[in-house]
Structure formats: structure tokens, C-alpha cells
DRENPA-3360 file (N, C-alpha, C; in nm, 2 decimals, always signed):
BEGIN
1 = MPVPKFDE = +0.08/-0.12/+0.00/+0.00/+0.00/+0.00/+0.09/+0.12/+0.00 ~ +0.04/+0.23/-0.06/+0.12/+0.36/-0.06/+0.13/+0.42/+0.08 ~ +0.23/+0.50/+0.10/+0.24/+0.57/+0.23/+0.12/+0.66/+0.25 ~ +0.05/+0.64/+0.37/-0.07/+0.72/+0.39/-0.04/+0.87/+0.41 ~ -0.13/+0.96/+0.39/-0.11/+1.10/+0.42/-0.10/+1.12/+0.57 ~ -0.05/+1.24/+0.60/-0.02/+1.27/+0.74/-0.13/+1.24/+0.84 ~ -0.25/+1.28/+0.80/-0.36/+1.27/+0.90/-0.41/+1.12/+0.91 ~ -0.38/+1.04/+0.81/-0.41/+0.90/+0.81/-0.31/+0.82/+0.90;
9 = LFNPLLKA = -0.21/+0.89/+0.94/-0.10/+0.83/+1.03/-0.12/+0.85/+1.18 ~ -0.22/+0.94/+1.21/-0.24/+0.97/+1.36/-0.26/+0.84/+1.44 ~ -0.35/+0.76/+1.40/-0.38/+0.64/+1.49/-0.28/+0.53/+1.48 ~ -0.22/+0.51/+1.36/-0.11/+0.41/+1.35/+0.01/+0.46/+1.44 ~ +0.03/+0.59/+1.44/+0.14/+0.64/+1.52/+0.12/+0.62/+1.67 ~ +0.00/+0.65/+1.71/-0.04/+0.63/+1.86/-0.02/+0.48/+1.89 ~ -0.07/+0.39/+1.81/-0.06/+0.25/+1.83/+0.09/+0.21/+1.84 ~ +0.17/+0.26/+1.75/+0.31/+0.23/+1.75/+0.38/+0.27/+1.88;
17 = LKLLGGSA = +0.35/+0.39/+1.92/+0.42/+0.44/+2.05/+0.37/+0.35/+2.17 ~ +0.25/+0.31/+2.17/+0.21/+0.22/+2.28/+0.28/+0.09/+2.28 ~ +0.29/+0.03/+2.16/+0.36/-0.09/+2.14/+0.51/-0.08/+2.18 ~ +0.56/+0.04/+2.16/+0.71/+0.06/+2.19/+0.73/+0.11/+2.34 ~ +0.62/+0.10/+2.42/+0.63/+0.13/+2.56/+0.61/+0.27/+2.60 ~ +0.55/+0.35/+2.51/+0.51/+0.49/+2.54/+0.61/+0.59/+2.49 ~ +0.73/+0.55/+2.45/+0.83/+0.65/+2.39/+0.91/+0.58/+2.29 ~ +0.97/+0.66/+2.20/+1.06/+0.60/+2.09/+1.13/+0.71/+2.02;
25 = SISEMEEK = +1.24/+0.67/+1.95/+1.31/+0.76/+1.87/+1.23/+0.77/+1.73 ~ +1.27/+0.86/+1.65/+1.20/+0.88/+1.52/+1.22/+0.75/+1.44 ~ +1.34/+0.69/+1.43/+1.36/+0.57/+1.35/+1.28/+0.45/+1.41 ~ +1.27/+0.44/+1.54/+1.19/+0.33/+1.60/+1.04/+0.35/+1.56 ~ +0.99/+0.47/+1.56/+0.85/+0.50/+1.52/+0.83/+0.46/+1.38 ~ +0.92/+0.50/+1.29/+0.90/+0.47/+1.15/+0.90/+0.32/+1.12 ~ +0.99/+0.25/+1.19/+0.99/+0.10/+1.17/+0.86/+0.04/+1.22 ~ +0.81/+0.08/+1.34/+0.69/+0.02/+1.39/+0.57/+0.06/+1.31;
33 = VAEILQLC = +0.56/+0.18/+1.27/+0.44/+0.22/+1.18/+0.44/+0.14/+1.05 ~ +0.56/+0.13/+0.99/+0.57/+0.05/+0.87/+0.53/-0.09/+0.89 ~ +0.56/-0.14/+1.00/+0.52/-0.28/+1.04/+0.37/-0.29/+1.06 ~ +0.31/-0.20/+1.13/+0.17/-0.20/+1.15/+0.09/-0.19/+1.02 ~ +0.14/-0.10/+0.93/+0.07/-0.08/+0.80/+0.11/-0.18/+0.70 ~ +0.21/-0.26/+0.73/+0.26/-0.37/+0.64/+0.30/-0.30/+0.51 ~ +0.38/-0.20/+0.52/+0.44/-0.13/+0.40/+0.55/-0.21/+0.34 ~ +0.56/-0.22/+0.21/+0.67/-0.29/+0.15/+0.79/-0.20/+0.14;
41 = DEDINEIH = +0.91/-0.26/+0.11/+1.04/-0.18/+0.11/+1.03/-0.07/+0.01 ~ +0.96/-0.09/-0.10/+0.95/+0.01/-0.20/+0.88/+0.14/-0.15 ~ +0.77/+0.11/-0.07/+0.70/+0.22/-0.02/+0.78/+0.29/+0.10 ~ +0.84/+0.21/+0.18/+0.92/+0.27/+0.29/+1.03/+0.36/+0.24 ~ +1.09/+0.32/+0.13/+1.21/+0.39/+0.08/+1.17/+0.50/-0.03 ~ +1.04/+0.52/-0.05/+1.00/+0.62/-0.15/+1.05/+0.76/-0.10 ~ +1.12/+0.83/-0.19/+1.18/+0.96/-0.16/+1.08/+1.07/-0.17 ~ +1.07/+1.16/-0.07/+0.99/+1.28/-0.08/+1.07/+1.39/-0.15;
49 = SGSRTKLN = +1.18/+1.42/-0.09/+1.27/+1.52/-0.15/+1.41/+1.50/-0.08 ~ +1.51/+1.54/-0.16/+1.65/+1.52/-0.10/+1.67/+1.38/-0.06 ~ +1.71/+1.36/+0.06/+1.74/+1.22/+0.11/+1.63/+1.18/+0.21 ~ +1.52/+1.25/+0.21/+1.41/+1.23/+0.31/+1.30/+1.15/+0.24 ~ +1.26/+1.04/+0.31/+1.16/+0.96/+0.26/+1.02/+1.02/+0.29 ~ +0.92/+0.97/+0.21/+0.78/+1.02/+0.22/+0.73/+0.98/+0.36 ~ +0.76/+0.86/+0.40/+0.72/+0.81/+0.53/+0.77/+0.90/+0.64 ~ +0.90/+0.94/+0.64/+0.96/+1.02/+0.74/+0.89/+1.16/+0.74;
57 = YNLAWART = +0.86/+1.21/+0.62/+0.80/+1.34/+0.60/+0.66/+1.35/+0.66 ~ +0.58/+1.25/+0.62/+0.44/+1.25/+0.66/+0.43/+1.22/+0.81 ~ +0.52/+1.14/+0.87/+0.52/+1.12/+1.01/+0.56/+1.24/+1.09 ~ +0.64/+1.32/+1.03/+0.68/+1.45/+1.10/+0.56/+1.54/+1.11 ~ +0.47/+1.54/+1.01/+0.35/+1.62/+1.02/+0.26/+1.56/+1.13 ~ +0.25/+1.43/+1.13/+0.16/+1.36/+1.22/+0.20/+1.39/+1.37 ~ +0.33/+1.38/+1.39/+0.39/+1.41/+1.53/+0.35/+1.55/+1.57 ~ +0.37/+1.64/+1.48/+0.35/+1.78/+1.51/+0.20/+1.81/+1.55;
65 = YLKRYGLL = +0.11/+1.75/+1.47/-0.03/+1.77/+1.50/-0.07/+1.70/+1.63 ~ -0.02/+1.58/+1.65/-0.06/+1.51/+1.77/+0.00/+1.58/+1.90 ~ +0.12/+1.65/+1.88/+0.18/+1.73/+1.99/+0.09/+1.85/+2.02 ~ +0.04/+1.91/+1.92/-0.05/+2.03/+1.94/-0.18/+1.99/+2.00 ~ -0.22/+1.86/+1.97/-0.35/+1.81/+2.02/-0.33/+1.77/+2.17 ~ -0.21/+1.76/+2.22/-0.18/+1.73/+2.36/-0.15/+1.59/+2.38 ~ -0.13/+1.51/+2.28/-0.11/+1.36/+2.30/+0.04/+1.32/+2.30 ~ +0.12/+1.40/+2.24/+0.27/+1.37/+2.23/+0.35/+1.49/+2.29;
73 = ENSTRGVW = +0.47/+1.45/+2.33/+0.57/+1.55/+2.38/+0.71/+1.50/+2.33 ~ +0.80/+1.59/+2.32/+0.93/+1.54/+2.27/+1.04/+1.61/+2.35 ~ +1.16/+1.55/+2.36/+1.27/+1.60/+2.43/+1.37/+1.66/+2.33 ~ +1.47/+1.73/+2.38/+1.57/+1.79/+2.29/+1.66/+1.68/+2.23 ~ +1.66/+1.56/+2.28/+1.74/+1.45/+2.23/+1.67/+1.37/+2.12 ~ +1.55/+1.42/+2.08/+1.48/+1.35/+1.97/+1.40/+1.24/+2.01 ~ +1.37/+1.22/+2.14/+1.28/+1.11/+2.18/+1.14/+1.17/+2.20 ~ +1.04/+1.10/+2.14/+0.90/+1.13/+2.15/+0.83/+1.04/+2.24;
81 = ALTNEGLN = +0.73/+1.09/+2.31/+0.66/+1.01/+2.41/+0.52/+1.05/+2.42 ~ +0.43/+0.96/+2.46/+0.29/+0.98/+2.48/+0.28/+1.06/+2.61 ~ +0.19/+1.16/+2.61/+0.16/+1.23/+2.74/+0.06/+1.14/+2.82 ~ +0.02/+1.18/+2.93/-0.07/+1.11/+3.01/-0.20/+1.09/+2.93 ~ -0.24/+1.20/+2.87/-0.36/+1.20/+2.79/-0.35/+1.10/+2.67 ~ -0.23/+1.10/+2.61/-0.20/+1.02/+2.50/-0.20/+0.87/+2.54 ~ -0.15/+0.84/+2.66/-0.15/+0.70/+2.71/-0.30/+0.65/+2.73 ~ -0.39/+0.74/+2.76/-0.53/+0.71/+2.78/-0.62/+0.72/+2.66;
89 = TASVDPSD = -0.56/+0.75/+2.55/-0.64/+0.77/+2.42/-0.62/+0.65/+2.33 ~ -0.73/+0.58/+2.30/-0.73/+0.47/+2.22/-0.71/+0.51/+2.07 ~ -0.79/+0.61/+2.03/-0.78/+0.65/+1.89/-0.84/+0.79/+1.89 ~ -0.81/+0.86/+1.77/-0.86/+1.00/+1.76/-0.94/+1.01/+1.63 ~ -1.01/+1.12/+1.62/-1.08/+1.15/+1.49/-0.98/+1.25/+1.42 ~ -0.93/+1.20/+1.31/-0.83/+1.28/+1.24/-0.87/+1.43/+1.21 ~ -1.00/+1.44/+1.18/-1.05/+1.58/+1.15/-1.04/+1.67/+1.27 ~ -1.07/+1.62/+1.39/-1.06/+1.70/+1.51/-0.91/+1.74/+1.53;
97 = VVKVGRGQ = -0.82/+1.65/+1.51/-0.68/+1.68/+1.54/-0.63/+1.78/+1.44 ~ -0.67/+1.77/+1.31/-0.63/+1.87/+1.21/-0.69/+2.01/+1.25 ~ -0.81/+2.01/+1.29/-0.88/+2.14/+1.33/-0.80/+2.21/+1.44 ~ -0.77/+2.13/+1.54/-0.69/+2.19/+1.66/-0.55/+2.23/+1.62 ~ -0.49/+2.14/+1.54/-0.35/+2.17/+1.49/-0.35/+2.30/+1.41 ~ -0.44/+2.32/+1.32/-0.45/+2.44/+1.24/-0.47/+2.56/+1.32 ~ -0.55/+2.54/+1.43/-0.58/+2.66/+1.51/-0.46/+2.70/+1.59 ~ -0.37/+2.61/+1.61/-0.25/+2.65/+1.69/-0.13/+2.68/+1.60;
105 = APQGTVEG = -0.15/+2.68/+1.47/-0.04/+2.71/+1.38/+0.00/+2.86/+1.40 ~ +0.14/+2.88/+1.39/+0.18/+3.02/+1.40/+0.12/+3.11/+1.30 ~ +0.09/+3.24/+1.34/+0.03/+3.33/+1.25/+0.12/+3.36/+1.13 ~ +0.06/+3.37/+1.01/+0.14/+3.40/+0.89/+0.19/+3.28/+0.82 ~ +0.16/+3.16/+0.87/+0.20/+3.04/+0.79/+0.11/+3.03/+0.67 ~ +0.17/+2.96/+0.57/+0.10/+2.94/+0.44/+0.02/+2.81/+0.45 ~ -0.10/+2.81/+0.40/-0.18/+2.68/+0.41/-0.13/+2.60/+0.29 ~ -0.11/+2.47/+0.32/-0.08/+2.37/+0.22/-0.18/+2.27/+0.20;
113 = ERGQPVVL = -0.14/+2.15/+0.15/-0.23/+2.04/+0.13/-0.31/+2.00/+0.25 ~ -0.44/+1.99/+0.23/-0.54/+1.96/+0.33/-0.53/+2.06/+0.44 ~ -0.49/+2.18/+0.41/-0.49/+2.29/+0.51/-0.37/+2.29/+0.61 ~ -0.27/+2.20/+0.59/-0.16/+2.19/+0.68/-0.07/+2.31/+0.66 ~ -0.02/+2.37/+0.77/+0.07/+2.48/+0.76/+0.20/+2.44/+0.70 ~ +0.26/+2.51/+0.60/+0.38/+2.47/+0.54/+0.50/+2.48/+0.63 ~ +0.50/+2.57/+0.72/+0.62/+2.59/+0.80/+0.59/+2.54/+0.94 ~ +0.66/+2.43/+0.98/+0.64/+2.38/+1.12/+0.78/+2.37/+1.18;
121 = EEEIEQTW = +0.78/+2.33/+1.31/+0.91/+2.32/+1.38/+1.00/+2.22/+1.31 ~ +0.94/+2.10/+1.27/+1.03/+2.00/+1.21/+1.06/+2.04/+1.06 ~ +0.97/+2.12/+1.00/+1.00/+2.17/+0.87/+1.12/+2.27/+0.87 ~ +1.12/+2.35/+0.97/+1.23/+2.45/+0.98/+1.36/+2.37/+1.00 ~ +1.35/+2.27/+1.09/+1.47/+2.19/+1.12/+1.52/+2.11/+0.99 ~ +1.42/+2.06/+0.92/+1.46/+1.99/+0.80/+1.52/+2.07/+0.69 ~ +1.48/+2.20/+0.69/+1.54/+2.29/+0.59/+1.69/+2.30/+0.60 ~ +1.74/+2.33/+0.72/+1.88/+2.34/+0.74/+1.95/+2.20/+0.72;
129 = KEKLLQTI = +1.88/+2.09/+0.75/+1.94/+1.96/+0.73/+1.96/+1.94/+0.58 ~ +1.86/+1.97/+0.50/+1.87/+1.95/+0.36/+1.97/+2.03/+0.29 ~ +1.98/+2.16/+0.34/+2.09/+2.25/+0.29/+2.23/+2.20/+0.32 ~ +2.24/+2.15/+0.45/+2.37/+2.09/+0.49/+2.41/+1.97/+0.41 ~ +2.31/+1.88/+0.39/+2.34/+1.76/+0.32/+2.37/+1.78/+0.17 ~ +2.30/+1.88/+0.12/+2.33/+1.92/-0.02/+2.47/+1.98/-0.04 ~ +2.51/+2.06/+0.06/+2.64/+2.11/+0.06/+2.75/+2.00/+0.07 ~ +2.72/+1.90/+0.15/+2.81/+1.79/+0.17/+2.82/+1.71/+0.04;
137 = KEMSPDAF = +2.71/+1.69/-0.03/+2.70/+1.61/-0.15/+2.78/+1.67/-0.26 ~ +2.80/+1.80/-0.25/+2.87/+1.88/-0.36/+3.02/+1.88/-0.33 ~ +3.06/+1.82/-0.21/+3.21/+1.81/-0.18/+3.27/+1.71/-0.27 ~ +3.40/+1.72/-0.28/+3.48/+1.61/-0.35/+3.49/+1.49/-0.26 ~ +3.51/+1.37/-0.32/+3.52/+1.25/-0.23/+3.63/+1.27/-0.13 ~ +3.74/+1.33/-0.16/+3.85/+1.35/-0.07/+3.81/+1.44/+0.05 ~ +3.74/+1.55/+0.01/+3.69/+1.64/+0.11/+3.59/+1.58/+0.21 ~ +3.51/+1.49/+0.16/+3.41/+1.42/+0.24/+3.48/+1.33/+0.34;
145 = ERLCMRLL = +3.58/+1.26/+0.29/+3.66/+1.17/+0.37/+3.73/+1.25/+0.49 ~ +3.78/+1.37/+0.45/+3.84/+1.45/+0.56/+3.74/+1.50/+0.66 ~ +3.61/+1.53/+0.61/+3.51/+1.57/+0.70/+3.47/+1.45/+0.80 ~ +3.47/+1.33/+0.75/+3.44/+1.21/+0.83/+3.55/+1.19/+0.93 ~ +3.68/+1.22/+0.89/+3.79/+1.21/+0.98/+3.77/+1.30/+1.10 ~ +3.74/+1.43/+1.07/+3.72/+1.53/+1.17/+3.60/+1.49/+1.26 ~ +3.49/+1.44/+1.20/+3.38/+1.39/+1.29/+3.42/+1.28/+1.38 ~ +3.49/+1.18/+1.33/+3.53/+1.07/+1.42/+3.62/+1.12/+1.53;
153 = RELGFDNV = +3.71/+1.21/+1.50/+3.80/+1.26/+1.60/+3.72/+1.33/+1.71 ~ +3.62/+1.41/+1.67/+3.54/+1.48/+1.76/+3.46/+1.38/+1.85 ~ +3.43/+1.27/+1.79/+3.35/+1.17/+1.86/+3.43/+1.08/+1.96 ~ +3.57/+1.11/+1.96/+3.65/+1.03/+2.05/+3.74/+0.93/+1.99 ~ +3.75/+0.92/+1.86/+3.84/+0.82/+1.79/+3.98/+0.88/+1.79 ~ +4.08/+0.79/+1.80/+4.22/+0.82/+1.79/+4.28/+0.75/+1.66 ~ +4.40/+0.80/+1.62/+4.47/+0.74/+1.51/+4.38/+0.72/+1.39 ~ +4.30/+0.83/+1.36/+4.21/+0.82/+1.24/+4.30/+0.85/+1.12;
161 = EVTGRSGD = +4.28/+0.77/+1.02/+4.35/+0.79/+0.89/+4.26/+0.74/+0.77 ~ +4.29/+0.81/+0.66/+4.22/+0.76/+0.54/+4.31/+0.66/+0.47 ~ +4.25/+0.55/+0.43/+4.33/+0.44/+0.37/+4.27/+0.40/+0.23 ~ +4.18/+0.48/+0.18/+4.11/+0.45/+0.06/+4.21/+0.44/-0.06 ~ +4.26/+0.32/-0.08/+4.35/+0.29/-0.19/+4.30/+0.17/-0.27 ~ +4.35/+0.15/-0.38/+4.31/+0.03/-0.46/+4.36/-0.09/-0.38 ~ +4.27/-0.19/-0.36/+4.31/-0.31/-0.28/+4.25/-0.30/-0.14 ~ +4.19/-0.19/-0.10/+4.13/-0.18/+0.03/+3.99/-0.23/+0.03;
169 = MGIDGKGV = +3.93/-0.26/-0.08/+3.80/-0.33/-0.10/+3.69/-0.26/-0.02 ~ +3.68/-0.13/-0.04/+3.57/-0.05/+0.02/+3.60/+0.01/+0.15 ~ +3.72/-0.01/+0.21/+3.75/+0.05/+0.34/+3.81/+0.19/+0.31 ~ +3.75/+0.30/+0.35/+3.80/+0.43/+0.32/+3.89/+0.48/+0.43 ~ +3.88/+0.43/+0.55/+3.96/+0.48/+0.66/+3.96/+0.39/+0.78 ~ +4.04/+0.42/+0.88/+4.05/+0.34/+1.00/+4.07/+0.43/+1.12 ~ +4.04/+0.38/+1.24/+4.06/+0.46/+1.36/+4.05/+0.37/+1.48 ~ +4.08/+0.42/+1.60/+4.08/+0.34/+1.72/+3.98/+0.41/+1.82;
177 = LKLGGVLS = +3.89/+0.33/+1.87/+3.80/+0.38/+1.97/+3.83/+0.32/+2.10 ~ +3.86/+0.40/+2.21/+3.89/+0.34/+2.34/+3.77/+0.37/+2.43 ~ +3.72/+0.26/+2.49/+3.61/+0.28/+2.58/+3.66/+0.27/+2.73 ~ +3.62/+0.38/+2.80/+3.66/+0.39/+2.94/+3.80/+0.39/+2.97 ~ +3.88/+0.42/+2.87/+4.03/+0.42/+2.89/+4.09/+0.29/+2.90 ~ +4.01/+0.18/+2.88/+4.06/+0.04/+2.90/+4.05/-0.04/+2.77 ~ +3.93/-0.05/+2.71/+3.91/-0.14/+2.60/+3.93/-0.06/+2.47 ~ +4.00/-0.11/+2.37/+4.03/-0.05/+2.25/+3.97/-0.13/+2.13;
185 = FNIAFQAK = +3.91/-0.07/+2.04/+3.86/-0.14/+1.92/+3.91/-0.07/+1.79 ~ +3.96/-0.15/+1.70/+4.00/-0.10/+1.57/+3.87/-0.09/+1.48 ~ +3.85/+0.03/+1.43/+3.72/+0.05/+1.36/+3.76/+0.09/+1.21 ~ +3.70/+0.02/+1.12/+3.71/+0.05/+0.98/+3.59/+0.13/+0.93 ~ +3.61/+0.23/+0.86/+3.49/+0.31/+0.81/+3.48/+0.33/+0.66 ~ +3.36/+0.34/+0.62/+3.34/+0.37/+0.48/+3.26/+0.50/+0.47 ~ +3.30/+0.60/+0.39/+3.24/+0.73/+0.38/+3.19/+0.74/+0.24 ~ +3.05/+0.75/+0.22/+3.00/+0.75/+0.09/+2.89/+0.86/+0.08;
193 = RYKDSVSP = +2.90/+0.94/-0.03/+2.80/+1.05/-0.05/+2.69/+0.99/-0.14 ~ +2.61/+0.90/-0.08/+2.50/+0.84/-0.16/+2.39/+0.94/-0.17 ~ +2.33/+0.96/-0.29/+2.22/+1.05/-0.31/+2.09/+0.98/-0.28 ~ +2.09/+0.85/-0.30/+1.96/+0.78/-0.27/+1.98/+0.68/-0.15 ~ +1.92/+0.57/-0.16/+1.92/+0.47/-0.05/+2.04/+0.37/-0.06 ~ +2.08/+0.32/+0.05/+2.19/+0.23/+0.05/+2.13/+0.09/+0.07 ~ +2.17/+0.00/-0.02/+2.11/-0.14/-0.02/+2.19/-0.23/+0.07 ~ +2.13/-0.35/+0.10/+2.20/-0.45/+0.19/+2.33/-0.50/+0.12;
201 = GVIRDFRG = +2.33/-0.50/-0.01/+2.45/-0.54/-0.08/+2.58/-0.47/-0.04 ~ +2.56/-0.34/-0.01/+2.67/-0.25/+0.03/+2.72/-0.30/+0.17 ~ +2.63/-0.33/+0.26/+2.66/-0.38/+0.39/+2.74/-0.51/+0.38 ~ +2.69/-0.60/+0.30/+2.76/-0.73/+0.29/+2.90/-0.72/+0.24 ~ +2.91/-0.63/+0.14/+3.05/-0.62/+0.07/+3.14/-0.56/+0.17 ~ +3.10/-0.46/+0.25/+3.18/-0.39/+0.35/+3.22/-0.48/+0.46 ~ +3.12/-0.57/+0.50/+3.15/-0.66/+0.61/+3.26/-0.76/+0.57 ~ +3.25/-0.80/+0.44/+3.35/-0.89/+0.39/+3.49/-0.83/+0.38;
209 = AIEGRADK = +3.49/-0.70/+0.35/+3.62/-0.62/+0.34/+3.69/-0.61/+0.47 ~ +3.61/-0.59/+0.58/+3.68/-0.57/+0.71/+3.71/-0.70/+0.79 ~ +3.66/-0.81/+0.74/+3.68/-0.94/+0.81/+3.83/-0.96/+0.82 ~ +3.88/-0.98/+0.95/+4.02/-1.00/+0.98/+4.10/-0.88/+0.98 ~ +4.04/-0.76/+0.95/+4.12/-0.64/+0.94/+4.07/-0.53/+1.04 ~ +3.96/-0.55/+1.10/+3.90/-0.45/+1.20/+3.81/-0.52/+1.30 ~ +3.79/-0.47/+1.42/+3.70/-0.53/+1.51/+3.55/-0.49/+1.48 ~ +3.53/-0.37/+1.43/+3.40/-0.32/+1.40/+3.40/-0.24/+1.27;
217 = GLIISTGI = +3.28/-0.22/+1.21/+3.27/-0.14/+1.09/+3.17/-0.03/+1.10 ~ +3.19/+0.08/+1.04/+3.10/+0.19/+1.04/+3.09/+0.25/+0.90 ~ +2.96/+0.27/+0.86/+2.94/+0.33/+0.73/+2.87/+0.46/+0.75 ~ +2.93/+0.57/+0.70/+2.87/+0.70/+0.71/+2.82/+0.74/+0.57 ~ +2.70/+0.78/+0.56/+2.64/+0.81/+0.43/+2.55/+0.93/+0.44 ~ +2.54/+1.00/+0.33/+2.46/+1.12/+0.32/+2.32/+1.08/+0.28 ~ +2.30/+0.95/+0.24/+2.17/+0.91/+0.20/+2.09/+0.84/+0.31 ~ +2.01/+0.74/+0.28/+1.93/+0.67/+0.38/+1.96/+0.52/+0.36;
225 = FTKAAKEE = +1.95/+0.44/+0.47/+1.97/+0.30/+0.46/+1.83/+0.23/+0.45 ~ +1.81/+0.14/+0.36/+1.68/+0.08/+0.34/+1.66/-0.01/+0.47 ~ +1.54/-0.05/+0.48/+1.50/-0.14/+0.60/+1.59/-0.27/+0.59 ~ +1.60/-0.32/+0.46/+1.68/-0.45/+0.44/+1.82/-0.42/+0.48 ~ +1.88/-0.30/+0.45/+2.02/-0.27/+0.48/+2.04/-0.27/+0.63 ~ +1.94/-0.21/+0.70/+1.95/-0.20/+0.85/+1.95/-0.34/+0.91 ~ +1.86/-0.42/+0.86/+1.85/-0.56/+0.91/+1.98/-0.64/+0.88 ~ +2.04/-0.62/+0.76/+2.16/-0.68/+0.73/+2.27/-0.64/+0.82;
233 = ASRDGAKT = +2.27/-0.51/+0.86/+2.38/-0.45/+0.94/+2.38/-0.51/+1.08 ~ +2.27/-0.56/+1.13/+2.26/-0.61/+1.26/+2.22/-0.76/+1.26 ~ +2.24/-0.83/+1.15/+2.20/-0.97/+1.13/+2.27/-1.06/+1.24 ~ +2.19/-1.15/+1.30/+2.25/-1.24/+1.40/+2.36/-1.33/+1.33 ~ +2.46/-1.35/+1.41/+2.57/-1.44/+1.36/+2.67/-1.37/+1.27 ~ +2.65/-1.24/+1.24/+2.74/-1.17/+1.15/+2.80/-1.05/+1.23 ~ +2.92/-1.00/+1.19/+2.98/-0.88/+1.25/+2.88/-0.76/+1.23 ~ +2.85/-0.69/+1.34/+2.76/-0.58/+1.33/+2.83/-0.46/+1.26;
241 = IDLIDGEE = +2.76/-0.40/+1.17/+2.81/-0.28/+1.10/+2.72/-0.16/+1.15 ~ +2.78/-0.06/+1.21/+2.71/+0.06/+1.26/+2.69/+0.15/+1.14 ~ +2.58/+0.22/+1.15/+2.53/+0.31/+1.04/+2.51/+0.45/+1.08 ~ +2.55/+0.54/+1.01/+2.52/+0.69/+1.03/+2.46/+0.74/+0.90 ~ +2.33/+0.76/+0.89/+2.27/+0.81/+0.77/+2.27/+0.96/+0.76 ~ +2.21/+1.02/+0.66/+2.22/+1.16/+0.64/+2.16/+1.24/+0.75 ~ +2.05/+1.20/+0.80/+1.98/+1.27/+0.91/+2.07/+1.27/+1.04 ~ +2.13/+1.16/+1.07/+2.21/+1.15/+1.19/+2.34/+1.22/+1.17;
249 = LAEKLKNL = +2.39/+1.22/+1.05/+2.52/+1.29/+1.02/+2.50/+1.44/+1.04 ~ +2.38/+1.49/+0.99/+2.35/+1.63/+1.01/+2.34/+1.67/+1.15 ~ +2.27/+1.59/+1.23/+2.26/+1.61/+1.37/+2.39/+1.62/+1.45 ~ +2.48/+1.52/+1.41/+2.61/+1.52/+1.48/+2.69/+1.64/+1.44 ~ +2.69/+1.68/+1.32/+2.77/+1.80/+1.28/+2.72/+1.92/+1.35 ~ +2.58/+1.93/+1.37/+2.53/+2.04/+1.44/+2.57/+2.04/+1.58 ~ +2.55/+1.93/+1.65/+2.58/+1.92/+1.79/+2.73/+1.95/+1.82 ~ +2.81/+1.91/+1.73/+2.96/+1.93/+1.75/+3.01/+2.06/+1.69;
257 = RIGVKVTE = +2.91/+2.13/+1.63/+2.94/+2.26/+1.57/+3.05/+2.25/+1.46 ~ +3.04/+2.14/+1.38/+3.14/+2.12/+1.27/+3.08/+2.18/+1.14 ~ +3.12/+2.29/+1.10/+3.07/+2.36/+0.98/+2.92/+2.41/+1.00 ~ +2.87/+2.41/+1.12/+2.74/+2.45/+1.15/+2.74/+2.56/+1.26 ~ +2.69/+2.67/+1.24/+2.68/+2.78/+1.34/+2.54/+2.78/+1.40 ~ +2.53/+2.77/+1.53/+2.39/+2.77/+1.59/+2.38/+2.90/+1.67 ~ +2.28/+2.98/+1.64/+2.25/+3.10/+1.71/+2.13/+3.08/+1.80 ~ +2.15/+3.09/+1.93/+2.04/+3.08/+2.02/+1.97/+3.21/+2.05;
265 = KIVEEISI = +1.84/+3.22/+2.03/+1.76/+3.34/+2.04/+1.68/+3.33/+2.17 ~ +1.68/+3.44/+2.24/+1.60/+3.45/+2.36/+1.47/+3.52/+2.33 ~ +1.36/+3.46/+2.36/+1.23/+3.52/+2.33/+1.17/+3.57/+2.47 ~ +1.13/+3.70/+2.47/+1.07/+3.75/+2.60/+0.92/+3.71/+2.60 ~ +0.88/+3.67/+2.72/+0.74/+3.64/+2.75/+0.70/+3.74/+2.85 ~ +0.61/+3.83/+2.82/+0.57/+3.95/+2.90/+0.43/+3.93/+2.95 ~ +0.41/+3.95/+3.08/+0.27/+3.95/+3.14/+0.26/+4.07/+3.23 ~ +0.14/+4.12/+3.25/+0.12/+4.24/+3.32/+0.06/+4.20/+3.46;
273 = DTDWFKKL = +0.13/+4.25/+3.57/+0.08/+4.22/+3.70/-0.02/+4.33/+3.74 ~ -0.15/+4.31/+3.70/-0.25/+4.41/+3.73/-0.27/+4.43/+3.88 ~ -0.25/+4.33/+3.96/-0.27/+4.35/+4.10/-0.17/+4.45/+4.16 ~ -0.05/+4.45/+4.10/+0.05/+4.55/+4.15/+0.00/+4.69/+4.13 ~ -0.06/+4.72/+4.01/-0.11/+4.85/+3.98/-0.22/+4.89/+4.07 ~ -0.31/+4.79/+4.10/-0.43/+4.82/+4.19/-0.39/+4.86/+4.33 ~ -0.27/+4.82/+4.37/-0.22/+4.85/+4.51/-0.16/+4.98/+4.52 ~ -0.13/+5.05/+4.41/-0.07/+5.18/+4.41/-0.16/+5.29/+4.47;
% end
């Protein structure tokens, strides 16, 4: 079945969060909703724009409307959770949620499909992410590898080097990650500026390349990993390959302030103490 529109995702999203224990990351929600709706890989990986899937885009709308309706809340770490009211709500009337959501939309927003405001919190966030990823995709392969080296060093890796030479079979670089100052792991990484989705074949080839040459593997991509690729990366009995997709890459660069400037704005909230004036 095709990916439902945002308002058709309200109830599947509520069900998914309840099945996940009341809270979840964005990727966990996407996987559970896709499972509930029995979406095929082709539908799950359908691109909306840039490296963002249609499912991811429509669920962002659904989360925002359910948050305005009082059923969801989210933390600064990207975890979404059901509120007390959300935990006690079995299902909603989509038209009611849309009506309330539109009523709480910021003034001056432009009305889009089905009356949804074009500019939302997540839309603003996605704008800078898409611009950042587009900038990265325009980098040369060597420059992107240097960016990944900088990122890994900022994340705590030592002895990071680019080794991408003929005969390296897909290994672009290596580094050492020390945990707790005691345990050390040799990590091999692959840095690819994929415009579209990454297939499970890429995971299998990379796993074969690092066998006997590294303790763990990491693939950093500007694109997205298909559901099958994620399953292959964590397949039982095989060496686990960690994945950083375009969304996570953008978040890490922002949090570490690598090529991203963040300006925090203070908004004044003013109220009038009428009782004070009456006492004069």
C-alpha cells in the first residue's frame, strides 16, 4: 500500500508508540508504523525530497499535529513520548486533530495540502538539514573523507586515517575507539556520498572487506539505509556494522558545531501584574 497522508497516520502512530512502551526515537517509530501498516520496502524507501523519505516526512506532520493536540511530547534528544492523555487515548478523529492543529499554527504560515501549515518546527529543522546535506554532497570525495575524519576525532576516535586505496576493498579509513580508557577497538569506516538509499549489498560487501582487518565497521552516508540494509547490518551471527545516515550525520555535525553555526535566540514572554497597579 502507498504511504498514507499525514492525517491518516495519527492512529497508527499512537498505536506504534504504545507498542514501543510509550516512547521512541524517530527511527523506531518509523519502523513500527511501517510494520503496523505492512508497508513494502519500495513504499518505505520512497523519496519525498532530497534524502528524506515520504514516510519520514508524513510522520513528521503527524507528530507535530498530535503534539498540538496534547497527545505527544518530545525532548531535545529527539525522543518522542505519549503524554498522560496520549496514554489514555485509544484513537482519535483525524479531522478533530487537524482542526486543533491548524488553530495552533503560528500566524502568517501558508496553508498547504489539506490545510496543513507549510512551516512547522520540524520543517524548519529539515530545511537546514537538507541544505547541509546538499552542501556535503557537492564536496569532492577526498573532502568528504576529511570531514568524516574530523567527525570521528570529535566523537573520540584516535589514530584516524584515510586508507582508501586500490586493494582496500571498500575501506575508506580506520581509527581506534577506546572505551573507558581500557578497551580499544579497531574501527574501519566507509564514507559515501550516496544520493539515494543504501542497499543491503553494500553492507555485505563492506563486512567482507573488514573481516580479519578490524573489530568493528562503520558506514557514514549522506543518504538513507533501506530497511533491508539495517536488518543486514545487525544480522544475527554476523559482524555488526554501525550506520550513520544523512539525518544522523547532520545532527552530529550540528551538535559538534562542525561547519554549522547555531545562534540561540531568547524570546521575551511578558505578562502584566494588574494586582500591582491596583495596590498603588
